[in-house]
C-alpha positions as CSV (number, residue, x, y, z in Angstrom):
1,M,89.4,-16.1,121.2
2,N,86.8,-13.7,122.3
3,K,85.1,-12.2,119.2
4,V,83.8,-9.2,121.1
5,A,86.4,-6.6,122.1
6,I,84.0,-4.3,124.0
7,L,80.5,-5.2,125.3
8,V,78.4,-2.5,126.9
9,D,75.0,-3.9,128.2
10,H,72.3,-1.5,129.4
11,L,74.8,0.9,130.9
12,T,73.6,3.8,133.1
13,V,76.0,6.2,134.7
14,N,74.8,9.0,137.1
15,Y,76.9,11.9,138.4
16,G,75.0,12.6,141.6
17,S,71.4,13.3,140.5
18,Q,72.4,13.8,136.8
19,C,72.0,10.9,134.4
20,V,74.9,11.1,131.9
21,L,74.5,7.7,130.2
22,R,71.1,6.2,129.8
23,D,70.6,2.5,129.2
24,L,73.4,2.4,126.7
25,S,74.2,-0.8,124.8
26,L,77.1,-1.2,122.4
27,E,79.2,-4.0,120.9
28,V,82.6,-3.6,119.3
29,P,83.9,-6.7,117.4
30,V,87.6,-7.7,117.7
31,G,89.7,-6.1,115.0
32,T,87.4,-3.2,114.4
33,I,88.4,0.4,113.9
34,F,85.5,1.9,115.8
35,G,84.6,5.6,115.6
36,F,82.6,7.1,118.5
37,L,80.9,10.4,117.6
38,G,78.9,12.9,119.5
39,R,78.8,16.6,120.4
40,N,80.4,18.0,123.5
41,G,78.6,16.7,126.6
42,A,76.9,13.9,124.8
43,G,78.6,11.2,127.0
44,K,81.7,10.2,125.0
45,T,84.3,10.7,127.6
46,T,82.1,9.2,130.4
47,T,81.7,6.1,128.2
48,I,85.4,5.8,127.8
49,K,86.1,6.3,131.5
50,T,83.6,3.5,132.2
51,L,85.3,1.2,129.7
52,L,88.6,1.8,131.5
53,G,87.1,1.2,135.0
54,I,87.7,4.8,136.0
55,R,84.0,5.5,136.4
56,R,81.8,2.8,138.0
57,P,78.5,2.0,136.3
58,T,75.3,3.0,138.2
59,A,73.6,0.1,136.4
60,G,74.4,-2.4,133.6
61,K,77.7,-4.0,132.8
62,V,80.8,-3.4,130.7
63,E,83.2,-6.1,129.5
64,V,86.5,-5.6,127.7
65,L,87.8,-8.8,126.0
66,G,85.5,-10.7,128.3
67,Y,86.8,-9.1,131.5
68,D,84.4,-7.2,133.8
69,V,85.8,-3.7,134.0
70,V,84.8,-3.4,137.7
71,R,85.8,-6.8,139.1
72,Q,88.7,-7.5,136.7
73,H,90.2,-4.0,136.4
74,I,93.8,-5.2,136.4
75,E,93.2,-7.7,133.6
76,V,91.5,-5.0,131.5
77,C,94.4,-2.6,132.0
78,S,97.0,-5.2,130.9
79,H,95.3,-5.5,127.5
80,V,94.3,-1.9,126.9
81,G,96.3,1.1,125.7
82,Y,94.7,4.5,126.5
83,V,95.4,8.0,125.3
84,S,93.3,10.7,127.0
85,E,92.5,14.1,125.6
86,T,94.6,15.7,128.3
87,H,97.5,13.3,128.3
88,N,99.1,11.8,131.5
89,L,102.7,12.8,131.0
90,Y,105.3,13.9,133.4
91,D,106.4,17.3,132.1
92,Y,109.7,17.4,134.0
93,L,111.0,14.2,132.2
94,N,112.4,13.9,128.7
95,I,111.3,11.1,126.3
96,T,114.1,8.7,127.3
97,Q,113.2,9.1,131.0
98,M,109.4,8.8,130.2
99,C,110.0,5.5,128.3
100,A,112.1,4.2,131.2
101,F,109.3,5.0,133.7
102,C,106.7,3.3,131.4
103,R,108.9,0.2,131.0
104,D,109.2,-0.1,134.8
105,T,105.5,0.2,135.4
106,S,104.2,-1.9,132.5
107,R,103.6,-5.7,132.5
108,R,105.1,-5.8,129.0
109,W,107.1,-3.2,127.1
110,K,108.6,-3.2,123.6
111,Q,110.9,-0.2,123.3
112,N,111.6,-0.9,119.6
113,I,107.9,-0.4,118.8
114,V,107.8,2.9,120.7
115,D,111.0,4.0,118.9
116,T,109.4,3.3,115.5
117,Y,106.6,5.8,116.2
118,L,108.9,8.3,118.0
119,D,111.0,8.3,114.8
120,L,107.8,8.5,112.6
121,F,106.7,11.7,114.5
122,A,110.4,13.0,114.7
123,L,110.2,13.7,118.4
124,P,113.3,14.9,120.2
125,R,114.5,12.3,122.8
126,T,116.3,14.7,125.2
127,Q,114.0,17.7,125.2
128,K,111.8,18.2,128.4
129,I,108.2,17.2,127.7
130,K,107.1,20.6,129.2
131,Q,108.6,22.2,126.2
132,F,106.5,20.2,123.8
133,S,103.5,21.6,122.0
134,K,100.1,20.0,122.6
135,G,100.4,18.2,119.3
136,M,103.8,16.8,120.2
137,K,102.5,15.6,123.5
138,T,99.7,13.8,121.7
139,Q,102.2,12.1,119.4
140,L,104.3,11.1,122.4
141,A,101.2,9.7,124.2
142,L,100.3,7.7,121.1
143,S,103.8,6.3,120.8
144,L,103.9,5.3,124.5
145,A,100.5,3.6,124.3
146,M,101.9,1.3,121.6
147,G,104.8,0.1,123.8
148,S,102.7,-2.3,125.8
149,E,101.4,-4.0,122.6
150,P,97.8,-3.5,123.6
151,D,95.0,-5.7,122.2
152,I,92.7,-2.7,122.3
153,L,93.7,1.0,121.9
154,I,91.2,3.4,123.4
155,L,91.7,7.0,122.3
156,D,89.8,10.2,123.4
157,E,90.0,12.8,120.6
158,P,93.4,11.7,119.4
159,T,93.8,14.0,116.5
160,A,92.4,17.2,118.0
161,D,95.8,18.9,118.5
162,L,97.7,17.3,115.6
163,D,99.0,19.3,112.7
164,P,98.0,18.0,109.2
165,I,101.2,16.0,108.6
166,A,101.1,14.3,112.1
167,R,97.4,13.7,111.6
168,E,98.0,12.0,108.3
169,L,100.7,9.8,109.9
170,F,98.4,8.8,112.8
171,L,95.5,8.0,110.6
172,H,97.2,6.1,107.8
173,T,100.4,4.7,109.4
174,L,99.8,4.1,113.1
175,I,96.1,3.1,112.7
176,G,97.0,1.1,109.6
177,D,99.6,-0.9,111.5
178,I,97.1,-1.7,114.3
179,A,94.5,-2.8,111.7
180,A,97.0,-5.0,109.9
181,A,97.8,-6.7,113.2
182,G,94.1,-7.5,113.7
183,K,93.8,-5.4,116.9
184,T,91.0,-3.1,117.9
185,V,90.8,0.7,118.0
186,F,88.0,2.5,119.8
187,F,88.3,6.3,119.3
188,S,86.1,9.3,120.0
189,S,86.3,12.3,117.7
190,H,84.4,15.3,116.6
191,I,86.3,15.4,113.3
192,L,84.0,13.6,110.9
193,S,86.6,13.3,108.1
194,D,88.8,11.3,110.5
195,I,86.1,8.8,111.2
196,E,85.3,8.5,107.5
197,A,89.0,8.0,106.6
198,V,89.8,5.1,108.8
199,A,86.8,3.7,110.7
200,D,84.9,0.6,109.5
201,H,82.2,1.0,112.2
202,V,80.7,4.0,113.8
203,A,78.4,4.8,116.7
204,V,76.8,8.2,117.5
205,I,75.9,9.1,121.1
206,E,73.4,11.9,121.8
207,G,72.0,12.8,125.2
208,G,73.7,9.8,126.8
209,R,72.0,7.3,124.3
210,I,73.3,5.5,121.2
211,V,71.3,6.9,118.3
212,L,73.2,5.1,115.6
213,S,75.5,2.1,115.4
214,A,76.4,0.7,112.0
215,E,79.2,-0.3,109.6
216,L,80.2,2.6,107.4
217,D,79.8,0.5,104.3
218,E,76.2,-0.2,105.3
219,L,75.6,3.6,105.8
220,R,77.0,4.3,102.4
221,E,74.6,1.7,100.8
222,T,71.5,2.7,102.7
223,H,71.7,6.4,102.7
224,K,71.1,8.0,99.3
225,I,69.8,11.3,97.8
226,L,67.0,11.4,95.3
227,R,67.3,14.5,93.2
228,L,63.9,15.4,91.7
229,T,63.5,18.1,89.0
230,Y,60.3,20.0,88.7
231,P,60.6,22.5,85.7
232,E,57.1,23.9,86.4
233,G,57.6,24.3,90.1
234,L,56.2,22.3,93.1
235,P,53.2,23.2,95.3
236,P,54.1,23.5,99.0
237,A,51.7,20.7,99.9
238,E,53.5,18.3,97.6
239,L,56.9,19.2,99.3
240,E,55.3,18.4,102.6
241,Y,54.1,15.0,101.2
242,L,57.6,14.2,100.0
243,Q,59.0,15.0,103.4
244,S,56.5,12.7,105.1
245,L,57.3,9.7,103.0
246,P,58.7,6.6,104.8
247,H,62.6,6.5,104.9
248,V,62.9,10.2,104.0
249,S,64.9,12.0,106.6
250,Q,65.0,15.4,104.9
251,A,63.6,17.3,101.9
252,K,65.3,20.4,100.6
253,Q,64.1,22.5,97.7
254,E,66.3,24.8,95.7
255,G,64.5,26.3,92.7
256,Q,63.2,23.6,90.4
257,V,65.2,20.8,92.3
258,V,64.1,18.9,95.4
259,Q,66.6,16.7,97.2
260,L,65.3,13.9,99.4
261,H,67.7,12.4,101.9
262,T,66.7,8.7,102.2
263,T,67.6,5.8,104.5
264,G,66.7,3.0,102.2
265,M,63.9,1.6,100.0
266,V,64.9,3.9,97.2
267,N,63.1,1.9,94.4
268,E,59.8,1.9,96.4
269,L,60.1,5.7,96.9
270,V,60.7,6.3,93.3
271,S,57.6,4.3,92.4
272,L,55.5,6.3,94.8
273,I,56.8,9.6,93.5
274,K,56.2,8.7,89.9
275,E,52.5,8.0,90.6
276,R,51.9,11.4,92.1
277,L,49.7,14.1,90.5
278,Y,52.9,16.2,90.2
279,P,55.5,13.7,89.0
280,P,59.0,15.1,88.6
281,H,60.5,15.5,85.1
282,D,63.6,13.7,86.2
283,I,64.7,11.5,89.1
284,E,68.4,11.0,89.8
285,T,69.9,8.8,92.6
286,L,73.1,10.1,94.2
287,H,75.4,8.9,96.8
288,T,75.2,11.0,100.0
289,D,78.1,12.6,101.7
290,L,78.8,10.3,104.7
291,G,79.9,13.3,106.9
292,S,76.5,14.9,106.3
293,V,74.7,11.7,107.4
294,L,76.7,11.5,110.6
295,L,76.2,15.2,111.3
296,E,72.4,14.8,111.0
297,Y,72.5,12.0,113.6
298,I,74.7,14.1,115.9
299,K,72.3,17.0,115.6
300,G,69.4,14.6,116.3
301,I,67.3,15.9,113.5
302,R,66.7,12.6,111.6
303,N,63.0,11.5,111.4
304,D,62.0,8.2,112.9
305,H,60.1,6.9,109.8
């Protein structure tokens, strides 16, 4: 059994003279719920299209479950379920007809699995798809994607149009079922709370490059906040020094309190700070908000200390 679900090796993709993905490398283990983050235009959708063989690499290679996405496109498609942000649905059909079409064009099809999720989302079987809201179309696309029992589910902004109840069902029921089956989910999103709720690994793309790839538990352990209290105030030069310390990504001062956002080596930092001419009256170590950490990487404002 291949232990790597998705392997991206030094991938470059150009659109004409524009370089959209630059020497991008990424590895997604089998069984991972993998969140893919980035601002609009960072390269998320291009990456997904390349994983599916829709967009050919300019350089580098991409493998899905060991299959080359260019040379073995049919094999890749037989193992992957895909839901795009725009949805490829025939509006003139109803759900029953759409399921029949998918059954006839799929290598394998389990209608009972689709029915489970259609019931979960309470979708009307006989209503024309053109009458559905954007959220209902997303729910239908997700349900249909499960019908072929994919080993990998690739989703592009799957929760963008879902109402709160449908979003909760997707995140904690559908994704939970996939995780329990040991299958892989690769999904892009701009909703940080969704990533934090279900992903166990995350990557951030910025300017066509991967700027972060890590397990969420690792991020929680390595990213801390040092809360320093200075009752008598702090000279500006000392704040600049704190900001320049290794593994400090950000320093914020609010009155008598300075918060240092750190990326590790907390004990060593505390020792350095205590030895200063202006030692703080109190030092407290806090867990950082994971959403804030991811947002900093997306903005590209983290220091390379």
